C-alpha positions as CSV (number, residue, x, y, z in Angstrom):
1,G,194.5,20.0,125.3
2,H,195.3,22.7,127.9
3,E,196.6,25.1,125.2
4,Q,193.5,24.5,123.0
5,L,191.1,25.0,126.0
6,L,192.9,28.3,126.8
7,K,192.6,29.4,123.2
8,M,188.9,28.6,123.1
9,M,188.4,30.5,126.3
10,E,190.3,33.4,124.9
11,E,188.1,33.4,121.7
12,R,185.0,33.2,123.8
13,M,186.1,36.2,125.9
14,M,186.8,38.2,122.8
15,D,183.4,37.3,121.4
16,V,181.7,38.3,124.7
17,E,183.7,41.6,124.7
18,Q,182.6,42.3,121.2
19,K,179.0,41.6,122.0
20,L,179.2,43.8,125.1
21,R,180.6,46.7,123.0
22,L,177.7,46.2,120.6
23,V,175.2,46.2,123.5
24,K,176.9,49.3,125.0
25,R,176.6,51.1,121.7
26,L,173.0,50.1,121.3
27,L,172.2,51.3,124.8
28,Q,174.0,54.6,124.3
29,D,171.9,55.1,121.1
30,K,168.8,54.4,123.1
31,V,169.9,56.8,125.8
32,N,170.5,59.6,123.2
33,Q,167.1,58.9,121.7
34,L,165.4,59.1,125.0
35,K,167.2,62.3,125.9
36,E,166.1,63.8,122.6
37,Q,162.5,62.7,123.3
38,L,162.6,64.2,126.8
39,S,163.8,67.5,125.4
40,K,160.9,67.5,122.8
41,N,158.4,66.5,125.5
42,T,159.7,69.3,127.8
43,K,159.3,71.9,125.0
44,A,155.8,70.5,124.2
45,D,154.8,70.7,127.8
46,A,155.9,74.3,128.0
47,M,153.9,75.1,124.8
48,V,150.8,73.4,126.3
49,K,151.1,75.5,129.4
50,D,151.5,78.7,127.4
51,L,148.4,77.7,125.3
52,Y,146.5,77.0,128.5
53,V,147.3,80.5,129.8
54,E,146.5,82.1,126.5
55,N,143.2,80.2,126.3
56,A,142.2,81.4,129.7
57,Q,143.1,85.0,128.7
58,L,141.0,84.7,125.5
59,L,138.1,83.2,127.4
60,K,138.2,86.2,129.8
61,A,138.4,88.6,126.9
62,L,135.4,86.9,125.2
63,E,133.4,87.1,128.5
64,V,134.2,90.9,128.7
65,T,133.2,91.3,125.1
66,E,130.0,89.5,125.5
67,Q,129.1,91.6,128.6
68,R,129.8,94.7,126.6
69,Q,127.6,93.5,123.8
70,K,124.8,92.8,126.2
71,S,125.2,96.2,127.7
72,A,125.2,97.8,124.3
73,E,122.1,95.8,123.3
74,R,120.3,97.0,126.5
75,R,121.3,100.7,125.8
76,N,120.1,100.2,122.2
77,Y,116.8,98.9,123.3
78,L,116.3,101.7,125.8
79,L,117.2,104.3,123.0
80,E,114.7,102.7,120.7
81,E,112.0,102.9,123.4
82,K,112.9,106.6,123.9
83,I,112.7,107.3,120.2
84,A,109.3,105.6,120.0
85,N,108.1,107.6,122.9
86,L,109.4,110.9,121.4
87,N,107.7,110.0,118.1
88,R,104.5,109.4,119.9
89,I,104.8,112.8,121.7
90,V,105.6,114.6,118.4
91,R,102.6,113.0,116.8
92,N,100.4,114.0,119.7
93,L,101.7,117.5,119.6
94,A,101.4,117.8,115.8
95,S,97.9,116.3,115.5
96,P,96.0,119.1,117.4
97,S,97.8,121.9,115.4
98,F,96.8,120.3,112.1
99,S,93.2,120.0,113.2
100,S,92.9,123.7,114.1
């Protein structure tokens, strides 16, 4: 009985060791998977930061462009007013000379 008990204990120990090796392998696979995911997340985080900076630069460039457009529209309006005034002056100068 003692030999048989010893043999059963030995078999159980081998079974437990096998299960532990399997669990260790599964845990190592999970660790590798998580390391890979961390690497991907780190790269994605850097890309998001780069995009955030680029977006801020584009917004500033857009703001500058809009200010330039408004300024050009104001200058255009003033030039159109000057042209209208010059046309009025030319008409006023031309009308007495035609009547004489």
